[in-house]
PDB file of N, H, CA, C and O in Angstrom:
ATOM      1  N   MET A   1     155.347-125.051 -62.701  1.00  0.00           N
ATOM      2  CA  MET A   1     156.029-123.974 -63.619  1.00  0.00           C
ATOM      3  C   MET A   1     155.319-123.862 -64.900  1.00  0.00           C
ATOM      4  O   MET A   1     154.812-124.829 -65.469  1.00  0.00           O
ATOM      5  N   THR A   2     155.298-122.734 -65.311  1.00  0.00           N
ATOM      6  H   THR A   2     155.710-121.948 -64.850  1.00  0.00           H
ATOM      7  CA  THR A   2     154.555-122.444 -66.586  1.00  0.00           C
ATOM      8  C   THR A   2     155.481-121.856 -67.547  1.00  0.00           C
ATOM      9  O   THR A   2     156.375-121.112 -67.143  1.00  0.00           O
ATOM     10  N   TRP A   3     155.315-122.186 -69.049  1.00  0.00           N
ATOM     11  H   TRP A   3     154.589-122.791 -69.378  1.00  0.00           H
ATOM     12  CA  TRP A   3     155.892-121.433 -70.019  1.00  0.00           C
ATOM     13  C   TRP A   3     154.973-121.073 -71.047  1.00  0.00           C
ATOM     14  O   TRP A   3     154.010-121.764 -71.381  1.00  0.00           O
ATOM     15  N   GLY A   4     155.297-119.957 -71.548  1.00  0.00           N
ATOM     16  H   GLY A   4     156.079-119.396 -71.276  1.00  0.00           H
ATOM     17  CA  GLY A   4     154.275-119.473 -72.653  1.00  0.00           C
ATOM     18  C   GLY A   4     154.407-117.758 -72.810  1.00  0.00           C
ATOM     19  O   GLY A   4     154.827-117.094 -71.862  1.00  0.00           O
ATOM     20  N   PRO A   5     154.057-117.207 -73.931  1.00  0.00           N
ATOM     21  CA  PRO A   5     153.671-117.904 -75.094  1.00  0.00           C
ATOM     22  C   PRO A   5     154.976-118.549 -75.659  1.00  0.00           C
ATOM     23  O   PRO A   5     156.079-118.206 -75.234  1.00  0.00           O
ATOM     24  N   GLN A   6     154.797-119.593 -76.732  1.00  0.00           N
ATOM     25  H   GLN A   6     153.900-119.872 -77.077  1.00  0.00           H
ATOM     26  CA  GLN A   6     155.988-120.057 -77.320  1.00  0.00           C
ATOM     27  C   GLN A   6     156.203-119.407 -78.870  1.00  0.00           C
ATOM     28  O   GLN A   6     155.259-119.108 -79.601  1.00  0.00           O
ATOM     29  N   ALA A   7     157.256-119.290 -79.133  1.00  0.00           N
ATOM     30  H   ALA A   7     158.023-119.533 -78.539  1.00  0.00           H
ATOM     31  CA  ALA A   7     157.711-118.560 -80.215  1.00  0.00           C
ATOM     32  C   ALA A   7     157.426-119.487 -81.342  1.00  0.00           C
ATOM     33  O   ALA A   7     157.008-118.966 -82.376  1.00  0.00           O
ATOM     34  N   SER A   8     157.608-120.973 -81.306  1.00  0.00           N
ATOM     35  H   SER A   8     157.947-121.397 -80.466  1.00  0.00           H
ATOM     36  CA  SER A   8     157.166-121.680 -82.459  1.00  0.00           C
ATOM     37  C   SER A   8     155.690-122.396 -82.294  1.00  0.00           C
ATOM     38  O   SER A   8     155.447-123.109 -81.320  1.00  0.00           O
ATOM     39  N   GLY A   9     154.865-122.177 -83.184  1.00  0.00           N
ATOM     40  H   GLY A   9     155.061-121.597 -83.975  1.00  0.00           H
ATOM     41  CA  GLY A   9     153.478-122.580 -82.963  1.00  0.00           C
ATOM     42  C   GLY A   9     152.637-121.384 -82.480  1.00  0.00           C
ATOM     43  O   GLY A   9     153.050-120.226 -82.538  1.00  0.00           O
ATOM     44  N   SER A  10     151.454-121.734 -82.009  1.00  0.00           N
ATOM     45  H   SER A  10     151.119-122.675 -81.962  1.00  0.00           H
ATOM     46  CA  SER A  10     150.680-120.744 -81.636  1.00  0.00           C
ATOM     47  C   SER A  10     151.131-119.617 -80.510  1.00  0.00           C
ATOM     48  O   SER A  10     151.649-119.985 -79.455  1.00  0.00           O
ATOM     49  N   GLU A  11     150.928-118.392 -80.770  1.00  0.00           N
ATOM     50  H   GLU A  11     150.507-118.093 -81.626  1.00  0.00           H
ATOM     51  CA  GLU A  11     151.480-117.398 -79.935  1.00  0.00           C
ATOM     52  C   GLU A  11     150.922-117.333 -78.556  1.00  0.00           C
ATOM     53  O   GLU A  11     151.373-116.644 -77.641  1.00  0.00           O
ATOM     54  N   GLN A  12     149.730-118.251 -78.498  1.00  0.00           N
ATOM     55  H   GLN A  12     149.364-118.811 -79.241  1.00  0.00           H
ATOM     56  CA  GLN A  12     148.909-118.281 -77.224  1.00  0.00           C
ATOM     57  C   GLN A  12     149.076-119.542 -76.453  1.00  0.00           C
ATOM     58  O   GLN A  12     148.377-119.750 -75.461  1.00  0.00           O
ATOM     59  N   LEU A  13     149.940-120.364 -76.849  1.00  0.00           N
ATOM     60  H   LEU A  13     150.507-120.195 -77.654  1.00  0.00           H
ATOM     61  CA  LEU A  13     150.132-121.785 -76.382  1.00  0.00           C
ATOM     62  C   LEU A  13     150.883-121.867 -75.241  1.00  0.00           C
ATOM     63  O   LEU A  13     152.085-121.638 -75.376  1.00  0.00           O
ATOM     64  N   CYS A  14     150.453-122.151 -74.096  1.00  0.00           N
ATOM     65  H   CYS A  14     149.476-122.338 -73.986  1.00  0.00           H
ATOM     66  CA  CYS A  14     150.972-122.426 -72.814  1.00  0.00           C
ATOM     67  C   CYS A  14     151.200-123.685 -72.406  1.00  0.00           C
ATOM     68  O   CYS A  14     150.470-124.557 -72.878  1.00  0.00           O
ATOM     69  N   PHE A  15     152.224-124.055 -71.473  1.00  0.00           N
ATOM     70  H   PHE A  15     152.817-123.347 -71.090  1.00  0.00           H
ATOM     71  CA  PHE A  15     152.574-125.322 -71.033  1.00  0.00           C
ATOM     72  C   PHE A  15     152.568-125.132 -69.560  1.00  0.00           C
ATOM     73  O   PHE A  15     153.091-124.083 -69.184  1.00  0.00           O
ATOM     74  N   ALA A  16     152.067-125.958 -68.600  1.00  0.00           N
ATOM     75  H   ALA A  16     151.643-126.810 -68.906  1.00  0.00           H
ATOM     76  CA  ALA A  16     152.003-126.010 -67.182  1.00  0.00           C
ATOM     77  C   ALA A  16     152.277-127.206 -66.798  1.00  0.00           C
ATOM     78  O   ALA A  16     151.715-128.162 -67.332  1.00  0.00           O
ATOM     79  N   TRP A  17     153.365-127.397 -65.613  1.00  0.00           N
ATOM     80  H   TRP A  17     153.821-126.621 -65.179  1.00  0.00           H
ATOM     81  CA  TRP A  17     153.680-128.712 -65.057  1.00  0.00           C
ATOM     82  C   TRP A  17     153.398-128.466 -63.461  1.00  0.00           C
ATOM     83  O   TRP A  17     153.583-127.388 -62.896  1.00  0.00           O
ATOM     84  N   ALA A  18     152.982-129.505 -62.921  1.00  0.00           N
ATOM     85  H   ALA A  18     152.832-130.380 -63.380  1.00  0.00           H
ATOM     86  CA  ALA A  18     152.894-129.621 -61.322  1.00  0.00           C
ATOM     87  C   ALA A  18     153.352-130.838 -60.805  1.00  0.00           C
ATOM     88  O   ALA A  18     152.852-131.855 -61.285  1.00  0.00           O
ATOM     89  N   GLY A  19     154.231-130.954 -59.892  1.00  0.00           N
ATOM     90  H   GLY A  19     154.636-130.128 -59.501  1.00  0.00           H
ATOM     91  CA  GLY A  19     154.425-132.149 -59.300  1.00  0.00           C
ATOM     92  C   GLY A  19     155.980-132.724 -59.576  1.00  0.00           C
ATOM     93  O   GLY A  19     156.823-131.931 -59.994  1.00  0.00           O
ATOM     94  N   SER A  20     156.282-133.922 -59.365  1.00  0.00           N
ATOM     95  H   SER A  20     155.597-134.566 -59.026  1.00  0.00           H
ATOM     96  CA  SER A  20     157.487-134.349 -59.491  1.00  0.00           C
ATOM     97  C   SER A  20     158.018-134.695 -60.781  1.00  0.00           C
ATOM     98  O   SER A  20     157.223-135.078 -61.640  1.00  0.00           O
ATOM     99  N   THR A  21     159.362-134.610 -61.069  1.00  0.00           N
ATOM    100  H   THR A  21     160.007-134.300 -60.371  1.00  0.00           H
ATOM    101  CA  THR A  21     159.885-134.992 -62.327  1.00  0.00           C
ATOM    102  C   THR A  21     160.390-136.330 -62.116  1.00  0.00           C
ATOM    103  O   THR A  21     160.935-136.838 -63.095  1.00  0.00           O
ATOM    104  N   GLU A  22     160.327-137.055 -60.988  1.00  0.00           N
ATOM    105  H   GLU A  22     159.884-136.642 -60.192  1.00  0.00           H
ATOM    106  CA  GLU A  22     160.811-138.372 -60.829  1.00  0.00           C
ATOM    107  C   GLU A  22     159.883-139.415 -61.349  1.00  0.00           C
ATOM    108  O   GLU A  22     158.679-139.161 -61.382  1.00  0.00           O
ATOM    109  N   PRO A  23     160.301-140.487 -61.730  1.00  0.00           N
ATOM    110  CA  PRO A  23     159.290-141.585 -62.191  1.00  0.00           C
ATOM    111  C   PRO A  23     158.579-141.944 -61.100  1.00  0.00           C
ATOM    112  O   PRO A  23     159.088-141.816 -59.987  1.00  0.00           O
ATOM    113  N   HIS A  24     157.364-142.421 -61.247  1.00  0.00           N
ATOM    114  H   HIS A  24     156.950-142.525 -62.152  1.00  0.00           H
ATOM    115  CA  HIS A  24     156.446-142.992 -60.343  1.00  0.00           C
ATOM    116  C   HIS A  24     156.107-142.120 -59.328  1.00  0.00           C
ATOM    117  O   HIS A  24     155.725-142.641 -58.280  1.00  0.00           O
ATOM    118  N   ARG A  25     156.159-140.868 -59.392  1.00  0.00           N
ATOM    119  H   ARG A  25     156.469-140.445 -60.243  1.00  0.00           H
ATOM    120  CA  ARG A  25     155.716-139.842 -58.544  1.00  0.00           C
ATOM    121  C   ARG A  25     154.582-139.047 -58.992  1.00  0.00           C
ATOM    122  O   ARG A  25     154.556-138.844 -60.206  1.00  0.00           O
ATOM    123  N   PRO A  26     153.619-138.541 -58.284  1.00  0.00           N
ATOM    124  CA  PRO A  26     152.560-137.687 -58.714  1.00  0.00           C
ATOM    125  C   PRO A  26     153.047-136.492 -59.482  1.00  0.00           C
ATOM    126  O   PRO A  26     154.018-135.798 -59.180  1.00  0.00           O
ATOM    127  N   HIS A  27     152.112-136.313 -60.695  1.00  0.00           N
ATOM    128  H   HIS A  27     151.324-136.876 -60.941  1.00  0.00           H
ATOM    129  CA  HIS A  27     152.546-135.142 -61.621  1.00  0.00           C
ATOM    130  C   HIS A  27     151.345-134.770 -62.463  1.00  0.00           C
ATOM    131  O   HIS A  27     150.438-135.588 -62.615  1.00  0.00           O
ATOM    132  N   TYR A  28     151.304-133.677 -62.965  1.00  0.00           N
ATOM    133  H   TYR A  28     152.040-133.012 -62.841  1.00  0.00           H
ATOM    134  CA  TYR A  28     150.240-133.185 -63.845  1.00  0.00           C
ATOM    135  C   TYR A  28     150.844-132.202 -64.816  1.00  0.00           C
ATOM    136  O   TYR A  28     151.776-131.453 -64.523  1.00  0.00           O
ATOM    137  N   TYR A  29     150.197-132.258 -66.100  1.00  0.00           N
ATOM    138  H   TYR A  29     149.440-132.866 -66.338  1.00  0.00           H
ATOM    139  CA  TYR A  29     150.756-131.154 -67.064  1.00  0.00           C
ATOM    140  C   TYR A  29     149.432-130.837 -67.802  1.00  0.00           C
ATOM    141  O   TYR A  29     148.429-131.551 -67.811  1.00  0.00           O
ATOM    142  N   ARG A  30     149.599-129.657 -68.413  1.00  0.00           N
ATOM    143  H   ARG A  30     150.414-129.077 -68.406  1.00  0.00           H
ATOM    144  CA  ARG A  30     148.482-129.261 -69.067  1.00  0.00           C
ATOM    145  C   ARG A  30     149.048-128.422 -70.365  1.00  0.00           C
ATOM    146  O   ARG A  30     150.053-127.718 -70.256  1.00  0.00           O
ATOM    147  N   VAL A  31     148.412-128.535 -71.452  1.00  0.00           N
ATOM    148  H   VAL A  31     147.596-129.107 -71.541  1.00  0.00           H
ATOM    149  CA  VAL A  31     148.742-127.646 -72.844  1.00  0.00           C
ATOM    150  C   VAL A  31     147.500-126.872 -73.199  1.00  0.00           C
ATOM    151  O   VAL A  31     146.420-127.456 -73.294  1.00  0.00           O
ATOM    152  N   GLN A  32     147.613-125.619 -73.392  1.00  0.00           N
ATOM    153  H   GLN A  32     148.490-125.145 -73.315  1.00  0.00           H
ATOM    154  CA  GLN A  32     146.312-124.977 -73.650  1.00  0.00           C
ATOM    155  C   GLN A  32     146.714-123.742 -74.467  1.00  0.00           C
ATOM    156  O   GLN A  32     147.705-123.076 -74.169  1.00  0.00           O
ATOM    157  N   ASP A  33     145.915-123.457 -75.505  1.00  0.00           N
ATOM    158  H   ASP A  33     145.110-123.998 -75.747  1.00  0.00           H
ATOM    159  CA  ASP A  33     145.625-122.364 -76.128  1.00  0.00           C
ATOM    160  C   ASP A  33     144.023-121.978 -76.435  1.00  0.00           C
ATOM    161  O   ASP A  33     143.132-122.723 -76.028  1.00  0.00           O
ATOM    162  N   PRO A  34     143.793-121.023 -77.021  1.00  0.00           N
ATOM    163  CA  PRO A  34     142.140-120.658 -77.213  1.00  0.00           C
ATOM    164  C   PRO A  34     141.465-121.931 -77.799  1.00  0.00           C
ATOM    165  O   PRO A  34     140.278-122.068 -77.506  1.00  0.00           O
ATOM    166  N   ARG A  35     141.992-122.808 -78.520  1.00  0.00           N
ATOM    167  H   ARG A  35     142.957-122.697 -78.758  1.00  0.00           H
ATOM    168  CA  ARG A  35     141.298-123.789 -79.220  1.00  0.00           C
ATOM    169  C   ARG A  35     141.664-125.216 -78.676  1.00  0.00           C
ATOM    170  O   ARG A  35     141.142-126.193 -79.212  1.00  0.00           O
ATOM    171  N   LEU A  36     142.493-125.367 -77.690  1.00  0.00           N
ATOM    172  H   LEU A  36     142.917-124.573 -77.254  1.00  0.00           H
ATOM    173  CA  LEU A  36     143.065-126.654 -77.195  1.00  0.00           C
ATOM    174  C   LEU A  36     143.180-126.631 -75.820  1.00  0.00           C
ATOM    175  O   LEU A  36     143.695-125.660 -75.265  1.00  0.00           O
ATOM    176  N   LEU A  37     142.750-127.609 -75.180  1.00  0.00           N
ATOM    177  H   LEU A  37     142.331-128.398 -75.630  1.00  0.00           H
ATOM    178  CA  LEU A  37     143.114-127.881 -73.652  1.00  0.00           C
ATOM    179  C   LEU A  37     143.258-129.303 -73.579  1.00  0.00           C
ATOM    180  O   LEU A  37     142.309-130.067 -73.756  1.00  0.00           O
ATOM    181  N   ALA A  38     144.628-129.741 -73.279  1.00  0.00           N
ATOM    182  H   ALA A  38     145.400-129.120 -73.136  1.00  0.00           H
ATOM    183  CA  ALA A  38     144.964-131.171 -73.023  1.00  0.00           C
ATOM    184  C   ALA A  38     145.681-131.261 -71.566  1.00  0.00           C
ATOM    185  O   ALA A  38     146.663-130.600 -71.228  1.00  0.00           O
ATOM    186  N   GLU A  39     145.008-132.187 -70.797  1.00  0.00           N
ATOM    187  H   GLU A  39     144.210-132.724 -71.071  1.00  0.00           H
ATOM    188  CA  GLU A  39     145.615-132.274 -69.579  1.00  0.00           C
ATOM    189  C   GLU A  39     146.030-133.822 -69.270  1.00  0.00           C
ATOM    190  O   GLU A  39     145.501-134.793 -69.812  1.00  0.00           O
ATOM    191  N   TYR A  40     146.888-133.865 -68.472  1.00  0.00           N
ATOM    192  H   TYR A  40     147.318-133.076 -68.032  1.00  0.00           H
ATOM    193  CA  TYR A  40     147.503-135.482 -68.119  1.00  0.00           C
ATOM    194  C   TYR A  40     147.671-135.388 -66.431  1.00  0.00           C
ATOM    195  O   TYR A  40     148.509-134.715 -65.831  1.00  0.00           O
ATOM    196  N   ASP A  41     146.891-136.042 -65.991  1.00  0.00           N
ATOM    197  H   ASP A  41     146.210-136.589 -66.478  1.00  0.00           H
ATOM    198  CA  ASP A  41     146.720-136.139 -64.489  1.00  0.00           C
ATOM    199  C   ASP A  41     146.929-137.369 -63.869  1.00  0.00           C
ATOM    200  O   ASP A  41     146.065-138.246 -63.869  1.00  0.00           O
ATOM    201  N   ASN A  42     148.193-137.510 -63.256  1.00  0.00           N
ATOM    202  H   ASN A  42     148.895-136.798 -63.255  1.00  0.00           H
ATOM    203  CA  ASN A  42     148.640-138.784 -62.620  1.00  0.00           C
ATOM    204  C   ASN A  42     149.045-138.444 -61.167  1.00  0.00           C
ATOM    205  O   ASN A  42     150.207-138.531 -60.770  1.00  0.00           O
ATOM    206  N   THR A  43     148.028-138.060 -60.421  1.00  0.00           N
ATOM    207  H   THR A  43     147.084-137.989 -60.743  1.00  0.00           H
ATOM    208  CA  THR A  43     148.462-137.948 -58.997  1.00  0.00           C
ATOM    209  C   THR A  43     147.752-138.737 -58.028  1.00  0.00           C
ATOM    210  O   THR A  43     147.942-138.541 -56.828  1.00  0.00           O
ATOM    211  N   GLN A  44     146.848-139.724 -58.492  1.00  0.00           N
ATOM    212  H   GLN A  44     146.693-139.883 -59.467  1.00  0.00           H
ATOM    213  CA  GLN A  44     145.994-140.557 -57.613  1.00  0.00           C
ATOM    214  C   GLN A  44     146.858-141.964 -57.507  1.00  0.00           C
ATOM    215  O   GLN A  44     147.679-142.309 -58.357  1.00  0.00           O
ATOM    216  N   ARG A  45     146.566-142.632 -56.450  1.00  0.00           N
ATOM    217  H   ARG A  45     145.898-142.352 -55.760  1.00  0.00           H
ATOM    218  CA  ARG A  45     147.065-144.156 -56.303  1.00  0.00           C
ATOM    219  C   ARG A  45     148.662-144.009 -56.336  1.00  0.00           C
ATOM    220  O   ARG A  45     149.221-144.691 -57.195  1.00  0.00           O
ATOM    221  N   TYR A  46     149.312-143.367 -55.678  1.00  0.00           N
ATOM    222  H   TYR A  46     148.859-142.813 -54.980  1.00  0.00           H
ATOM    223  CA  TYR A  46     150.748-143.160 -55.746  1.00  0.00           C
ATOM    224  C   TYR A  46     151.117-143.077 -57.300  1.00  0.00           C
ATOM    225  O   TYR A  46     151.886-143.932 -57.741  1.00  0.00           O
ATOM    226  N   ALA A  47     150.653-142.176 -58.081  1.00  0.00           N
ATOM    227  H   ALA A  47     150.028-141.482 -57.723  1.00  0.00           H
ATOM    228  CA  ALA A  47     150.794-141.967 -59.439  1.00  0.00           C
ATOM    229  C   ALA A  47     150.841-143.355 -60.339  1.00  0.00           C
ATOM    230  O   ALA A  47     151.720-143.730 -61.115  1.00  0.00           O
ATOM    231  N   ASN A  48     149.719-143.926 -60.008  1.00  0.00           N
ATOM    232  H   ASN A  48     149.004-143.621 -59.378  1.00  0.00           H
ATOM    233  CA  ASN A  48     149.311-145.227 -60.707  1.00  0.00           C
ATOM    234  C   ASN A  48     148.050-145.306 -61.337  1.00  0.00           C
ATOM    235  O   ASN A  48     147.586-146.397 -61.668  1.00  0.00           O
ATOM    236  N   HIS A  49     147.355-144.056 -61.563  1.00  0.00           N
ATOM    237  H   HIS A  49     147.732-143.170 -61.294  1.00  0.00           H
ATOM    238  CA  HIS A  49     146.011-143.945 -62.022  1.00  0.00           C
ATOM    239  C   HIS A  49     145.973-142.699 -62.927  1.00  0.00           C
ATOM    240  O   HIS A  49     146.254-141.628 -62.389  1.00  0.00           O
ATOM    241  N   VAL A  50     145.683-142.707 -64.136  1.00  0.00           N
ATOM    242  H   VAL A  50     145.455-143.576 -64.573  1.00  0.00           H
ATOM    243  CA  VAL A  50     145.979-141.636 -65.058  1.00  0.00           C
ATOM    244  C   VAL A  50     144.579-141.131 -65.552  1.00  0.00           C
ATOM    245  O   VAL A  50     143.754-141.902 -66.041  1.00  0.00           O
ATOM    246  N   HIS A  51     144.360-139.767 -65.391  1.00  0.00           N
ATOM    247  H   HIS A  51     145.031-139.140 -64.994  1.00  0.00           H
ATOM    248  CA  HIS A  51     143.183-139.205 -66.168  1.00  0.00           C
ATOM    249  C   HIS A  51     143.583-138.185 -67.210  1.00  0.00           C
ATOM    250  O   HIS A  51     144.513-137.440 -66.902  1.00  0.00           O
ATOM    251  N   THR A  52     143.010-138.036 -68.419  1.00  0.00           N
ATOM    252  H   THR A  52     142.255-138.641 -68.670  1.00  0.00           H
ATOM    253  CA  THR A  52     143.465-137.229 -69.463  1.00  0.00           C
ATOM    254  C   THR A  52     142.038-136.517 -69.976  1.00  0.00           C
ATOM    255  O   THR A  52     140.906-136.988 -69.874  1.00  0.00           O
ATOM    256  N   VAL A  53     142.350-135.525 -70.429  1.00  0.00           N
ATOM    257  H   VAL A  53     143.270-135.142 -70.512  1.00  0.00           H
ATOM    258  CA  VAL A  53     141.388-134.533 -70.960  1.00  0.00           C
ATOM    259  C   VAL A  53     141.877-134.022 -72.363  1.00  0.00           C
ATOM    260  O   VAL A  53     143.040-133.656 -72.533  1.00  0.00           O
ATOM    261  N   TRP A  54     140.973-134.015 -73.317  1.00  0.00           N
ATOM    262  H   TRP A  54     140.029-134.312 -73.179  1.00  0.00           H
ATOM    263  CA  TRP A  54     141.340-133.258 -74.620  1.00  0.00           C
ATOM    264  C   TRP A  54     140.113-132.609 -75.196  1.00  0.00           C
ATOM    265  O   TRP A  54     139.125-133.195 -75.638  1.00  0.00           O
ATOM    266  N   ARG A  55     140.330-131.237 -75.122  1.00  0.00           N
ATOM    267  H   ARG A  55     141.133-130.761 -74.762  1.00  0.00           H
ATOM    268  CA  ARG A  55     138.810-130.552 -75.363  1.00  0.00           C
ATOM    269  C   ARG A  55     139.154-129.487 -76.355  1.00  0.00           C
ATOM    270  O   ARG A  55     140.336-129.198 -76.543  1.00  0.00           O
ATOM    271  N   ASP A  56     138.096-128.829 -77.063  1.00  0.00           N
ATOM    272  H   ASP A  56     137.136-129.064 -76.911  1.00  0.00           H
ATOM    273  CA  ASP A  56     138.268-127.620 -77.843  1.00  0.00           C
ATOM    274  C   ASP A  56     137.343-126.698 -76.904  1.00  0.00           C
ATOM    275  O   ASP A  56     136.144-126.975 -76.864  1.00  0.00           O
ATOM    276  N   PRO A  57     137.812-125.659 -76.176  1.00  0.00           N
ATOM    277  CA  PRO A  57     136.910-124.857 -75.276  1.00  0.00           C
ATOM    278  C   PRO A  57     135.836-124.171 -76.029  1.00  0.00           C
ATOM    279  O   PRO A  57     134.854-123.734 -75.429  1.00  0.00           O
ATOM    280  N   HIS A  58     135.961-124.059 -77.233  1.00  0.00           N
ATOM    281  H   HIS A  58     136.759-124.414 -77.720  1.00  0.00           H
ATOM    282  CA  HIS A  58     135.070-123.151 -77.875  1.00  0.00           C
ATOM    283  C   HIS A  58     133.831-123.883 -78.405  1.00  0.00           C
ATOM    284  O   HIS A  58     132.748-123.298 -78.439  1.00  0.00           O
ATOM    285  N   SER A  59     133.968-125.161 -78.823  1.00  0.00           N
ATOM    286  H   SER A  59     134.847-125.637 -78.796  1.00  0.00           H
ATOM    287  CA  SER A  59     132.922-125.987 -79.484  1.00  0.00           C
ATOM    288  C   SER A  59     132.840-127.415 -79.077  1.00  0.00           C
ATOM    289  O   SER A  59     132.394-128.233 -79.882  1.00  0.00           O
ATOM    290  N   ASP A  60     133.279-127.825 -77.757  1.00  0.00           N
ATOM    291  H   ASP A  60     133.641-127.161 -77.103  1.00  0.00           H
ATOM    292  CA  ASP A  60     133.037-129.232 -77.672  1.00  0.00           C
ATOM    293  C   ASP A  60     131.575-129.459 -76.728  1.00  0.00           C
ATOM    294  O   ASP A  60     130.820-128.551 -76.381  1.00  0.00           O
ATOM    295  N   PHE A  61     131.442-130.675 -76.479  1.00  0.00           N
ATOM    296  H   PHE A  61     132.055-131.412 -76.761  1.00  0.00           H
ATOM    297  CA  PHE A  61     130.436-131.104 -75.576  1.00  0.00           C
ATOM    298  C   PHE A  61     129.028-130.543 -76.267  1.00  0.00           C
ATOM    299  O   PHE A  61     128.062-130.363 -75.526  1.00  0.00           O
ATOM    300  N   GLY A  62     128.935-130.309 -77.483  1.00  0.00           N
ATOM    301  H   GLY A  62     129.720-130.455 -78.085  1.00  0.00           H
ATOM    302  CA  GLY A  62     127.816-129.878 -78.056  1.00  0.00           C
ATOM    303  C   GLY A  62     127.381-128.442 -77.669  1.00  0.00           C
ATOM    304  O   GLY A  62     126.230-128.069 -77.897  1.00  0.00           O
ATOM    305  N   ARG A  63     128.214-127.712 -77.139  1.00  0.00           N
ATOM    306  H   ARG A  63     129.148-128.015 -76.954  1.00  0.00           H
ATOM    307  CA  ARG A  63     127.826-126.301 -76.701  1.00  0.00           C
ATOM    308  C   ARG A  63     127.097-125.509 -77.497  1.00  0.00           C
ATOM    309  O   ARG A  63     126.240-124.843 -76.916  1.00  0.00           O
ATOM    310  N   ASP A  64     127.203-125.362 -78.871  1.00  0.00           N
ATOM    311  H   ASP A  64     127.899-125.903 -79.344  1.00  0.00           H
ATOM    312  CA  ASP A  64     126.477-124.737 -79.826  1.00  0.00           C
ATOM    313  C   ASP A  64     125.078-125.348 -79.764  1.00  0.00           C
ATOM    314  O   ASP A  64     124.126-124.588 -79.588  1.00  0.00           O
ATOM    315  N   LEU A  65     124.896-126.561 -79.884  1.00  0.00           N
ATOM    316  H   LEU A  65     125.669-127.178 -80.027  1.00  0.00           H
ATOM    317  CA  LEU A  65     123.650-127.294 -80.047  1.00  0.00           C
ATOM    318  C   LEU A  65     122.944-127.013 -78.635  1.00  0.00           C
ATOM    319  O   LEU A  65     121.719-126.892 -78.651  1.00  0.00           O
ATOM    320  N   LEU A  66     123.515-126.919 -77.615  1.00  0.00           N
ATOM    321  H   LEU A  66     124.510-127.017 -77.602  1.00  0.00           H
ATOM    322  CA  LEU A  66     122.802-127.005 -76.366  1.00  0.00           C
ATOM    323  C   LEU A  66     122.417-125.247 -76.235  1.00  0.00           C
ATOM    324  O   LEU A  66     121.315-124.957 -75.768  1.00  0.00           O
ATOM    325  N   ALA A  67     123.162-124.367 -76.572  1.00  0.00           N
ATOM    326  H   ALA A  67     124.057-124.603 -76.951  1.00  0.00           H
ATOM    327  CA  ALA A  67     122.804-122.893 -76.495  1.00  0.00           C
ATOM    328  C   ALA A  67     121.600-122.798 -77.582  1.00  0.00           C
ATOM    329  O   ALA A  67     120.597-122.173 -77.239  1.00  0.00           O
ATOM    330  N   ALA A  68     121.642-123.337 -78.773  1.00  0.00           N
ATOM    331  H   ALA A  68     122.457-123.844 -79.053  1.00  0.00           H
ATOM    332  CA  ALA A  68     120.337-123.134 -79.497  1.00  0.00           C
ATOM    333  C   ALA A  68     119.130-123.678 -79.082  1.00  0.00           C
ATOM    334  O   ALA A  68     118.050-123.217 -79.452  1.00  0.00           O
ATOM    335  N   HIS A  69     119.265-124.814 -78.193  1.00  0.00           N
ATOM    336  H   HIS A  69     120.143-125.188 -77.893  1.00  0.00           H
ATOM    337  CA  HIS A  69     118.108-125.442 -77.678  1.00  0.00           C
ATOM    338  C   HIS A  69     117.542-124.388 -76.575  1.00  0.00           C
ATOM    339  O   HIS A  69     116.375-123.999 -76.536  1.00  0.00           O
ATOM    340  N   TYR A  70     118.565-124.003 -75.702  1.00  0.00           N
ATOM    341  H   TYR A  70     119.513-124.319 -75.735  1.00  0.00           H
ATOM    342  CA  TYR A  70     117.915-123.151 -74.894  1.00  0.00           C
ATOM    343  C   TYR A  70     117.436-121.757 -75.466  1.00  0.00           C
ATOM    344  O   TYR A  70     116.465-121.221 -74.933  1.00  0.00           O
ATOM    345  N   ALA A  71     117.979-121.236 -76.370  1.00  0.00           N
ATOM    346  H   ALA A  71     118.768-121.670 -76.804  1.00  0.00           H
ATOM    347  CA  ALA A  71     117.540-119.903 -76.907  1.00  0.00           C
ATOM    348  C   ALA A  71     116.165-120.255 -77.698  1.00  0.00           C
ATOM    349  O   ALA A  71     115.518-119.254 -78.005  1.00  0.00           O
ATOM    350  N   THR A  72     115.684-121.327 -78.028  1.00  0.00           N
ATOM    351  H   THR A  72     116.209-122.141 -77.779  1.00  0.00           H
ATOM    352  CA  THR A  72     114.505-121.651 -78.732  1.00  0.00           C
ATOM    353  C   THR A  72     113.448-122.358 -78.035  1.00  0.00           C
ATOM    354  O   THR A  72     112.271-122.226 -78.369  1.00  0.00           O
ATOM    355  N   SER A  73     113.851-123.166 -77.001  1.00  0.00           N
ATOM    356  H   SER A  73     114.807-123.274 -76.729  1.00  0.00           H
ATOM    357  CA  SER A  73     112.948-123.890 -76.318  1.00  0.00           C
ATOM    358  C   SER A  73     112.659-123.393 -74.784  1.00  0.00           C
ATOM    359  O   SER A  73     111.625-123.786 -74.244  1.00  0.00           O
ATOM    360  N   HIS A  74     113.361-122.722 -74.234  1.00  0.00           N
ATOM    361  H   HIS A  74     114.200-122.403 -74.673  1.00  0.00           H
ATOM    362  CA  HIS A  74     113.192-122.417 -72.816  1.00  0.00           C
ATOM    363  C   HIS A  74     112.814-121.027 -72.654  1.00  0.00           C
ATOM    364  O   HIS A  74     113.443-120.213 -73.329  1.00  0.00           O
ATOM    365  N   HIS A  75     111.802-120.562 -71.800  1.00  0.00           N
ATOM    366  H   HIS A  75     111.291-121.224 -71.251  1.00  0.00           H
ATOM    367  CA  HIS A  75     111.572-119.185 -71.657  1.00  0.00           C
ATOM    368  C   HIS A  75     111.768-118.752 -70.455  1.00  0.00           C
ATOM    369  O   HIS A  75     111.602-117.561 -70.193  1.00  0.00           O
TER     370      HIS A  75
END
């Protein structure tokens, strides 16, 4: 299920949930707006192995530096 946009906070903030609401069962959620992506994934190994992601989709992973490098160094 997905909710968004929220009245309090960013007008473009969305929350999505997938999976069980029971303890020790696989589940996943995501919080996202234009400058934030946060994920929590607990779906492997019988919900006993967590992966998380926290990103700024506009400027993470050195995107601006890599773009500048490609623009000036590659033909």
